[in-house]
C-alpha positions as CSV (number, residue, x, y, z in Angstrom):
1,M,80.3,190.0,-26.3
2,R,78.4,189.5,-29.5
3,T,75.2,187.9,-30.8
4,V,75.8,185.2,-33.3
5,A,73.5,183.3,-35.6
6,F,74.5,180.0,-37.3
7,L,72.3,179.0,-40.2
8,D,72.6,175.7,-42.0
9,I,70.9,174.8,-45.3
10,L,69.5,171.3,-44.9
11,G,70.0,168.8,-47.7
12,F,72.6,170.9,-49.3
13,R,74.9,168.0,-50.2
14,E,72.1,166.4,-52.2
15,L,71.5,169.8,-54.0
16,V,75.3,170.0,-54.8
17,E,75.2,166.5,-56.2
18,R,72.0,167.1,-58.2
19,L,72.5,170.6,-59.6
20,P,75.5,172.1,-61.4
21,P,77.5,174.6,-59.3
22,Q,76.9,177.2,-62.0
23,E,73.2,176.9,-61.4
24,L,73.2,176.4,-57.6
25,G,75.7,179.1,-56.7
26,P,73.9,182.1,-58.4
27,R,70.6,180.9,-57.0
28,F,71.9,180.7,-53.5
29,R,73.8,184.1,-53.8
30,R,70.6,185.7,-55.1
31,V,68.6,184.7,-52.0
32,V,71.3,186.1,-49.7
33,D,71.5,189.3,-51.8
34,D,67.7,189.7,-51.8
35,T,67.7,189.5,-48.0
36,T,70.2,192.3,-47.8
37,R,68.2,194.4,-50.2
38,A,65.0,193.8,-48.2
39,L,66.5,195.0,-45.0
40,N,67.5,198.2,-46.7
41,Q,64.1,199.1,-48.0
42,P,61.1,200.8,-46.2
43,L,58.6,198.4,-44.6
44,L,55.9,199.4,-47.1
45,P,56.4,200.1,-50.8
46,D,56.2,203.8,-51.8
47,S,56.4,204.8,-48.2
48,D,58.5,206.9,-45.9
49,A,57.8,204.4,-43.1
50,P,61.0,203.5,-41.2
51,R,63.2,200.6,-42.1
52,L,63.4,197.6,-39.9
53,L,66.3,199.1,-38.1
54,S,66.9,202.8,-37.4
55,Q,70.3,202.8,-39.0
56,Q,72.9,200.6,-40.6
57,G,76.1,199.7,-38.9
58,R,79.5,200.5,-40.0
59,D,80.3,200.0,-43.7
60,G,76.6,200.1,-44.5
61,T,75.9,196.7,-43.0
62,Y,73.6,195.6,-40.2
63,C,75.8,192.8,-39.1
64,I,78.9,190.8,-40.2
65,R,77.9,188.2,-42.7
66,H,80.1,185.2,-43.6
67,L,78.9,182.6,-46.1
68,F,80.7,179.3,-46.5
69,S,79.1,176.5,-48.6
70,D,75.8,175.7,-46.9
71,S,76.4,177.7,-43.7
72,L,75.7,181.4,-43.0
73,I,77.2,183.0,-40.0
74,L,75.8,186.4,-38.8
75,I,77.6,188.3,-36.1
76,S,76.7,191.5,-34.4
77,H,79.0,194.5,-34.8
78,D,79.1,195.1,-31.1
79,D,77.2,194.4,-27.8
80,T,74.6,197.1,-28.2
81,Q,70.9,196.3,-28.2
82,E,70.4,197.5,-31.8
83,S,73.3,195.4,-33.1
84,S,72.0,192.3,-31.4
85,L,68.5,193.0,-32.7
86,A,69.9,193.4,-36.2
87,V,71.3,189.9,-36.1
88,L,67.9,188.5,-34.9
89,I,66.0,190.4,-37.6
90,Y,68.5,189.5,-40.3
91,T,68.3,185.8,-39.3
92,L,64.5,185.9,-39.5
93,R,64.6,187.5,-42.9
94,C,67.3,185.1,-44.2
95,M,65.2,182.2,-43.1
96,Q,62.1,183.6,-44.8
97,F,63.9,184.2,-48.0
98,L,65.7,180.8,-47.9
99,L,62.5,178.9,-47.2
100,A,60.6,180.8,-50.0
101,A,63.4,179.8,-52.4
102,R,63.0,176.2,-51.3
103,F,66.2,176.0,-49.2
104,P,65.2,174.3,-46.0
105,V,67.1,176.0,-43.2
106,R,67.8,175.6,-39.5
107,A,69.3,178.3,-37.2
108,G,70.7,178.7,-33.8
109,L,71.4,182.0,-32.0
110,A,73.7,182.6,-29.0
111,H,75.3,185.5,-27.2
112,G,78.8,185.6,-25.7
113,P,82.5,186.3,-26.2
114,M,83.8,186.2,-29.8
115,F,87.0,186.9,-31.6
116,V,86.3,188.4,-35.1
117,D,88.9,189.1,-37.8
118,E,86.8,189.9,-40.9
119,R,89.9,190.5,-43.1
120,R,91.1,187.0,-42.5
121,S,87.6,185.4,-42.2
122,L,88.5,184.2,-38.7
123,F,85.6,183.8,-36.3
124,L,85.8,181.9,-33.1
125,G,84.5,181.9,-29.6
126,P,81.9,180.5,-27.2
127,A,79.0,182.4,-28.9
128,L,79.7,180.8,-32.3
129,T,80.1,177.3,-30.7
130,R,76.9,177.7,-28.8
131,A,75.0,179.0,-31.9
132,Y,76.3,176.0,-33.9
133,S,75.4,173.5,-31.1
134,T,71.9,175.1,-30.8
135,E,71.4,174.7,-34.5
136,Q,72.6,171.1,-34.5
137,N,70.4,170.1,-31.5
138,Q,67.2,170.6,-33.6
139,D,65.6,168.0,-35.8
140,W,63.2,170.4,-37.5
141,I,63.2,173.3,-40.0
142,G,63.3,176.5,-38.0
143,G,65.3,178.4,-35.4
144,M,66.1,178.2,-31.8
145,L,67.6,180.6,-29.2
146,D,70.4,179.5,-26.9
147,E,69.8,180.1,-23.2
148,S,72.4,182.9,-23.4
149,I,70.0,185.0,-25.5
150,P,67.6,185.9,-22.6
151,N,70.5,187.5,-20.8
152,T,71.0,190.0,-23.5
153,S,69.0,193.1,-24.3
154,L,66.9,191.2,-26.8
155,T,64.5,190.3,-24.0
156,C,63.1,193.9,-24.2
157,S,61.7,193.0,-27.6
158,P,59.0,190.4,-26.9
159,T,57.2,191.0,-30.2
160,I,60.3,189.9,-32.2
161,L,60.9,186.9,-29.9
162,A,57.3,185.8,-30.2
163,H,57.9,185.4,-33.9
164,W,61.0,183.3,-33.4
């Protein structure tokens, strides 16, 4: 069981047609990299305050991240509360950075069975399908949680969910 976020950049086709790939690619990559850096820094500058998460997952990452064209897929490393929360926080931060960089974004999150083969970039399962469907069922910029999310340990974090 994994928590999965599916993020989609809205209007990306128009951006691709309007901007040269050599300009759009680095701009988009920079936003995704800035998000990763932000998660690895203390909450306050020049502070020993804790990071958003108590520790990074394996390989120094908070979640599995797969970027393809205008879609970003985030997958928890496992079924633990912290790993699920990492996906939720990472999703929120990605959305903040993308919106600040003028990339309108929509996201859906779900929880359920997943098959993950990072080496082959093969990701499939009901959690991904539900996250995608949840994202597609919106007609606004923002994010939405699938009904499978309240059945996970994320419900013990009402402060985070209130900001979603």
